[in-house]
KOLBA-144437 format. One line per field, with one value per residue (C-alpha): residue number from 1; residue in three letters; y, z, x. Coordinates in nm, 4 decimals. Layout:
// KOLBA-144437
num c(NUM; ...)
residu c(ALA; ...)
c2 c(Y; ...)
c3 c(Z; ...)
c1 c(X; ...)
This chain:
// KOLBA-144437
num c(1; 2; 3; 4; 5; 6; 7; 8; 9; 10; 11; 12; 13; 14; 15; 16; 17; 18; 19; 20; 21; 22; 23; 24; 25; 26; 27; 28; 29; 30; 31; 32; 33; 34; 35; 36; 37; 38; 39; 40; 41; 42; 43; 44; 45; 46; 47; 48; 49; 50; 51; 52; 53; 54; 55; 56; 57; 58; 59; 60; 61; 62; 63; 64; 65; 66; 67; 68; 69; 70; 71; 72; 73; 74; 75; 76; 77; 78; 79; 80; 81; 82; 83; 84; 85; 86; 87; 88; 89; 90; 91; 92; 93; 94; 95; 96; 97; 98; 99; 100; 101; 102; 103; 104; 105; 106; 107; 108; 109; 110; 111; 112; 113; 114; 115; 116; 117; 118; 119; 120; 121; 122; 123; 124; 125; 126; 127; 128; 129; 130; 131; 132; 133; 134; 135; 136; 137; 138; 139; 140; 141; 142; 143; 144; 145; 146; 147; 148; 149; 150; 151; 152; 153; 154; 155; 156; 157; 158; 159; 160; 161; 162; 163; 164; 165; 166; 167; 168; 169; 170; 171; 172; 173; 174; 175; 176; 177; 178; 179; 180; 181; 182; 183; 184; 185; 186; 187; 188; 189; 190; 191; 192; 193; 194; 195; 196; 197; 198; 199; 200; 201; 202; 203; 204; 205; 206; 207; 208; 209; 210; 211; 212; 213; 214; 215; 216; 217; 218; 219; 220; 221; 222; 223; 224; 225; 226; 227; 228; 229; 230; 231; 232; 233; 234; 235; 236; 237; 238; 239; 240; 241; 242; 243; 244; 245; 246; 247; 248; 249; 250; 251; 252; 253; 254; 255; 256; 257; 258; 259; 260; 261; 262; 263; 264; 265; 266; 267; 268; 269; 270; 271; 272; 273; 274; 275; 276; 277; 278; 279; 280)
residu c(MET; SER; GLY; ASN; ASP; PHE; PHE; ILE; SER; LEU; LEU; SER; GLY; ALA; ALA; ALA; GLY; THR; SER; THR; ASP; LEU; THR; PHE; PHE; PRO; ILE; ASP; THR; VAL; LYS; THR; ARG; LEU; GLN; ALA; LYS; GLY; GLY; PHE; PHE; LYS; ASN; GLY; GLY; TYR; LYS; GLY; ILE; TYR; ARG; GLY; LEU; GLY; SER; ALA; LEU; ILE; ALA; SER; ALA; PRO; SER; ALA; SER; LEU; PHE; PHE; VAL; THR; TYR; ASP; THR; MET; LYS; VAL; LYS; LEU; GLN; PRO; VAL; SER; GLU; SER; TYR; ILE; LYS; SER; LYS; ASN; LEU; ALA; THR; THR; VAL; THR; HIS; MET; VAL; SER; ALA; SER; LEU; GLY; GLU; ILE; SER; ALA; CYS; LEU; VAL; ARG; VAL; PRO; ALA; GLU; VAL; ILE; LYS; GLN; ARG; THR; GLN; THR; SER; VAL; ALA; ASN; SER; SER; LEU; ASP; THR; PHE; LYS; ILE; LEU; LEU; ARG; ASN; ASP; ASN; LYS; GLU; GLY; LEU; ILE; LYS; GLY; PHE; TYR; ARG; GLY; TRP; SER; THR; THR; ILE; LEU; ARG; GLU; ILE; PRO; PHE; THR; ILE; ILE; GLN; PHE; PRO; LEU; TYR; GLU; TRP; LEU; LYS; LYS; THR; TRP; SER; THR; LYS; GLN; ASN; SER; PRO; VAL; ASN; PRO; ILE; GLN; GLY; ALA; LEU; CYS; GLY; SER; LEU; ALA; GLY; GLY; VAL; ALA; ALA; ALA; LEU; THR; THR; PRO; LEU; ASP; VAL; LEU; LYS; THR; ARG; ILE; MET; LEU; ASN; GLU; LYS; ARG; VAL; SER; VAL; ILE; TYR; LEU; ALA; LYS; ILE; ILE; PHE; LYS; GLU; GLU; GLY; PHE; LYS; VAL; PHE; TRP; LYS; GLY; VAL; GLY; PRO; ARG; THR; MET; TRP; ILE; SER; ALA; GLY; GLY; ALA; ILE; PHE; LEU; GLY; VAL; TYR; GLU; THR; VAL; SER; SER; LEU; LEU; THR; GLY; LEU; LYS; HIS; LYS; GLU; LYS; SER)
c2 c(-0.0082; 0.3610; 0.6229; 0.8015; 0.4973; 0.4228; 0.7597; 0.7402; 0.4239; 0.5548; 0.8727; 0.6932; 0.4402; 0.6925; 0.8834; 0.5668; 0.4438; 0.7566; 0.8705; 0.5325; 0.4792; 0.8313; 0.7973; 0.4224; 0.4405; 0.4152; 0.1293; -0.0439; 0.0483; -0.1126; -0.4286; -0.4638; -0.4074; -0.6775; -0.9305; -0.8576; -1.0988; -0.9660; -0.7995; -0.4605; -0.2759; -0.4118; -0.2917; 0.0830; 0.0911; 0.3774; 0.5812; 0.7001; 0.5872; 0.7778; 0.6425; 0.4816; 0.6880; 0.8373; 0.5203; 0.4161; 0.7675; 0.7139; 0.4089; 0.4328; 0.6054; 0.4049; 0.0873; 0.1543; 0.3067; -0.0403; -0.2563; -0.0701; -0.0298; -0.4055; -0.5122; -0.2776; -0.3881; -0.7554; -0.7598; -0.6152; -0.8706; -1.2026; -1.2029; -1.3339; -1.5780; -1.6832; -1.7122; -1.9223; -2.1938; -2.1672; -2.2006; -2.0443; -1.6707; -1.5552; -1.7973; -1.6966; -1.3207; -1.4480; -1.6245; -1.3173; -1.0974; -1.3555; -1.3524; -0.9751; -0.8736; -1.1506; -1.0088; -0.6478; -0.7622; -0.8840; -0.5544; -0.3623; -0.5733; -0.4350; -0.0996; -0.1967; -0.4876; -0.2469; 0.0047; -0.2231; -0.3483; -0.0115; 0.0749; -0.2125; -0.1928; 0.1741; 0.1060; -0.1601; 0.1072; -0.0435; 0.3354; 0.6948; 0.7576; 0.5522; 0.7243; 0.5815; 0.2612; 0.2859; 0.3715; 0.0823; -0.1704; -0.0347; -0.0747; -0.4545; -0.4839; -0.7037; -0.9282; -1.0146; -0.8284; -0.5246; -0.7043; -0.9656; -0.7098; -0.4923; -0.7555; -0.9934; -1.1317; -1.0698; -1.4376; -1.4208; -1.1132; -1.2400; -1.5804; -1.3131; -1.0805; -1.3402; -1.5137; -1.1949; -1.0347; -1.3310; -1.3062; -0.9280; -0.8389; -1.0724; -1.0360; -0.6864; -0.6956; -0.9307; -0.7152; -0.4062; -0.5965; -0.7311; -0.4173; -0.2476; -0.5097; -0.4420; -0.0533; -0.0850; 0.1583; 0.1460; 0.2037; 0.5343; 0.5882; 0.6084; 0.2404; 0.1274; 0.2005; 0.0328; -0.2720; -0.2222; -0.2242; -0.5529; -0.7196; -0.6035; -0.7090; -1.0534; -1.0732; -0.9330; -1.1240; -1.4945; -1.3904; -1.2746; -1.5816; -1.5051; -1.1493; -1.2633; -1.4769; -1.1928; -0.9262; -1.1691; -1.2598; -0.8816; -0.8019; -1.1026; -1.0107; -1.3837; -1.5242; -1.8169; -2.0283; -1.9424; -2.3031; -2.3126; -2.0049; -2.1165; -2.4083; -2.2161; -1.9695; -2.2392; -2.4354; -2.1005; -1.9042; -2.1549; -2.1490; -1.8165; -1.6376; -1.6209; -1.4783; -1.1496; -0.8382; -0.9696; -0.6942; -0.3900; -0.5573; -0.6345; -0.3070; -0.0907; -0.2922; -0.3019; 0.0986; 0.1366; -0.0634; 0.1736; 0.4773; 0.2758; 0.1650; 0.4336; 0.7317; 0.5067; 0.4839; 0.8708; 0.9893; 0.7490; 0.8463; 1.2339; 1.1676; 0.9490; 1.2434; 1.4659; 1.2369; 1.2190; 1.6004; 1.6610; 1.4170; 1.5745)
c3 c(0.0046; -0.1007; 0.1362; 0.0013; 0.0155; 0.3662; 0.4679; 0.2885; 0.4572; 0.7758; 0.7682; 0.6090; 0.8651; 1.1725; 1.0185; 0.9784; 1.3348; 1.5135; 1.3225; 1.3710; 1.7409; 1.8301; 1.6176; 1.7642; 2.1268; 2.2655; 2.1274; 2.2076; 2.5598; 2.5117; 2.3737; 2.6434; 2.9288; 2.7877; 2.7592; 3.1107; 3.4007; 3.5741; 3.2560; 3.1329; 3.4071; 3.6947; 3.5100; 3.4661; 3.2135; 3.0192; 3.2672; 3.1601; 2.8206; 2.7357; 2.9867; 2.8602; 2.5328; 2.6534; 2.6066; 2.3068; 2.1179; 2.2534; 2.0667; 1.7746; 1.5440; 1.6034; 1.6006; 1.2926; 1.1266; 1.2334; 1.0963; 0.7395; 0.7000; 0.7724; 0.5509; 0.2505; 0.2704; 0.2931; 0.0235; -0.2164; -0.0686; -0.0352; -0.3568; -0.6233; -0.3345; -0.3215; -0.7090; -0.6991; -0.4732; -0.5820; -0.9445; -0.9242; -0.9163; -0.7481; -0.4970; -0.4246; -0.3874; -0.1374; 0.0656; 0.0474; 0.1839; 0.4504; 0.5765; 0.5348; 0.7401; 1.0179; 1.0318; 1.0405; 1.3038; 1.5276; 1.4886; 1.5703; 1.8914; 2.0402; 2.0962; 2.0938; 2.3854; 2.6662; 2.5306; 2.5060; 2.8932; 3.0164; 2.8323; 2.9012; 3.2567; 3.2531; 3.0720; 3.3395; 3.6061; 3.7738; 3.7629; 3.6693; 3.4079; 3.1876; 3.3726; 3.6935; 3.5270; 3.4442; 3.7926; 3.9279; 3.6858; 3.7881; 4.1346; 4.0431; 3.8922; 4.1947; 4.1838; 3.7739; 3.6704; 3.4301; 3.0808; 3.2100; 3.3337; 3.0495; 2.8088; 2.9925; 2.7041; 2.4302; 2.3130; 2.2989; 2.1173; 1.8652; 1.8462; 1.7626; 1.5452; 1.2893; 1.2158; 1.2055; 0.9505; 0.7508; 0.6854; 0.6731; 0.4307; 0.1668; 0.1432; 0.1291; -0.1363; -0.3701; -0.3115; -0.4445; -0.7235; -0.8126; -0.8364; -0.9961; -1.2726; -1.3402; -1.3756; -1.5692; -1.3126; -0.9839; -0.6937; -0.5343; -0.1373; -0.0887; -0.2749; -0.0913; 0.2213; 0.1630; 0.0573; 0.4166; 0.5735; 0.4362; 0.5036; 0.8399; 0.9544; 0.8177; 1.0134; 1.3276; 1.3476; 1.2740; 1.5361; 1.8388; 2.0806; 2.0552; 2.1247; 2.4467; 2.5475; 2.5003; 2.6768; 2.9804; 3.0158; 3.0035; 3.2758; 3.4945; 3.7847; 3.7830; 3.4706; 3.3559; 2.9900; 2.7173; 2.7341; 3.1013; 3.0993; 2.8023; 3.0058; 3.3232; 3.1023; 2.9300; 3.2572; 3.4464; 3.1927; 2.8740; 2.5264; 2.4373; 2.6493; 2.3634; 2.1572; 2.3798; 2.2321; 1.8645; 1.7723; 1.8730; 1.7810; 1.4129; 1.3965; 1.5385; 1.3202; 1.0027; 1.0353; 1.1690; 0.8577; 0.6324; 0.8162; 0.9245; 0.5390; 0.3628; 0.5725; 0.4831; 0.0743; 0.0948; 0.2781; 0.0776; -0.2418; -0.1754; -0.0460; -0.3817; -0.5814; -0.4196; -0.4955; -0.8502; -0.8921; -0.7265; -0.9534; -1.2720)
c1 c(-0.0164; 0.1273; 0.1472; -0.1108; -0.3471; -0.2579; -0.3699; -0.7061; -0.7749; -0.6426; -0.8502; -1.1445; -1.1538; -1.1365; -1.4503; -1.6513; -1.5758; -1.6527; -1.9729; -2.1276; -2.0305; -2.1727; -2.4796; -2.5792; -2.4560; -2.8044; -2.8949; -2.5839; -2.6535; -3.0118; -2.8627; -2.5958; -2.8578; -3.0876; -2.8091; -2.6687; -2.7618; -3.0655; -3.2305; -3.2927; -3.4359; -3.1767; -2.8933; -3.0179; -3.3230; -3.3364; -3.1317; -2.7673; -2.8110; -2.4780; -2.2866; -1.9572; -1.9874; -1.6508; -1.4544; -1.6160; -1.5198; -1.1981; -1.1097; -1.3517; -1.1355; -0.8142; -0.9982; -1.1586; -0.8514; -0.6659; -0.9370; -0.9239; -0.5578; -0.5207; -0.8160; -0.7437; -0.3558; -0.4009; -0.6670; -0.3893; -0.1232; -0.3366; -0.5209; -0.2545; -0.1577; -0.5177; -0.5618; -0.2134; -0.3962; -0.7673; -0.8656; -1.1965; -1.1275; -1.4610; -1.3743; -1.0265; -1.1835; -1.4137; -1.1224; -0.9014; -1.2007; -1.2490; -0.8742; -0.7930; -1.1371; -1.0371; -0.6934; -0.8491; -1.0551; -0.7782; -0.5830; -0.9121; -0.9678; -0.5918; -0.7663; -1.1325; -1.1626; -1.0384; -1.2657; -1.5584; -1.4788; -1.5015; -1.7940; -2.0356; -1.9300; -2.0254; -2.3498; -2.4402; -2.4108; -2.0850; -1.9665; -2.0852; -1.8480; -1.5557; -1.3132; -1.4650; -1.4470; -1.1006; -1.0007; -1.2076; -1.0269; -0.6726; -0.7614; -0.8403; -0.5219; -0.3747; -0.6541; -0.6637; -0.3623; -0.3655; -0.3767; -0.6404; -0.8598; -0.8713; -0.8698; -1.1306; -1.3481; -1.0284; -1.0956; -1.4876; -1.4516; -1.2232; -1.4498; -1.7624; -1.5979; -1.4324; -1.7367; -1.9258; -1.6710; -1.6373; -2.0112; -2.0277; -1.7291; -1.7549; -2.1460; -2.0614; -1.8113; -2.0113; -2.3183; -2.1376; -1.9769; -2.3388; -2.4755; -2.1824; -2.1872; -2.5755; -2.5498; -2.2197; -2.0622; -1.8644; -2.1432; -2.1401; -2.1416; -2.5036; -2.5259; -2.2334; -2.3929; -2.6959; -2.5072; -2.3069; -2.6675; -2.7769; -2.4360; -2.4244; -2.7826; -2.7560; -2.4112; -2.5537; -2.8399; -2.6597; -2.3602; -2.6021; -2.5366; -2.1587; -2.2344; -2.4233; -2.1436; -1.9108; -2.1012; -2.1703; -1.7958; -1.6905; -1.9599; -1.8435; -1.6384; -1.4778; -1.2799; -1.4529; -1.4156; -1.6561; -1.7906; -1.8322; -2.0277; -2.2147; -2.3352; -2.4252; -2.6421; -2.8127; -2.8615; -3.0274; -3.1834; -3.2657; -3.1763; -3.3619; -3.1546; -2.8598; -3.0841; -3.1317; -3.0639; -3.0817; -3.3379; -3.1305; -2.8258; -2.9488; -3.1157; -2.8077; -2.5585; -2.7796; -2.8162; -2.4545; -2.3468; -2.4833; -2.3205; -2.0063; -1.9339; -2.1190; -1.8977; -1.6030; -1.6904; -1.7498; -1.4454; -1.2146; -1.3842; -1.3315; -0.9658; -0.9190; -1.0410; -0.8246; -0.5009; -0.5790; -0.6268; -0.2851; -0.1456; -0.3104)
């Protein structure tokens, strides 16, 4: 990736992440409180719906930038490798998008997971602000260790994000390609946003059980394995609990996908246009 392309991915990703989290934070709070043990009202109801916004905004730009820089770079590097091993070009492209998006999510989670831990504990009224939750986690450093405390739920987040992203991004790229072929021209940012909305909604709905497990682990004071927690939740609350928050999550990510990928496409196309003008 050239310096200009790196800069375009960096800025476009930062704009996409910040605008999405700022717009849909209240829905995310509702989803988190629905999934938390005890239910919606026990964990705050409609009070303090913007609690935890600070940590989300601080992490939005760097995590989204990390994702898109990694994703856009790996797409270029992995495509010829995939084509050398896979005869079907379409299948090779799909595999490239899956692997690139997965690597992008792992990069983004280096920033996203600590912010999620702080945000979700603040959303469920552990503290009144992100800063207070951060201080509580620091005080608990001796009990669980700094890395373990801030990266609680790391493996579960990766477990959720990789299935999510290998559904969302190949579907998103396929929808864009199909639309572009039918109209015989590249999709515009609005069309890209619609593709992102559909792809995000499908991926969100299918990965809701993994999101429930991730939420419970991040809110749990004790460290437990994913399998053990899943068994306990199923035994105590039944199968339906794994689909709690599926409505808000699907609505949030579907609309969020439109803004996230729409803003990314818009900023990217604007910056690319400026780059071409400078060259000419």
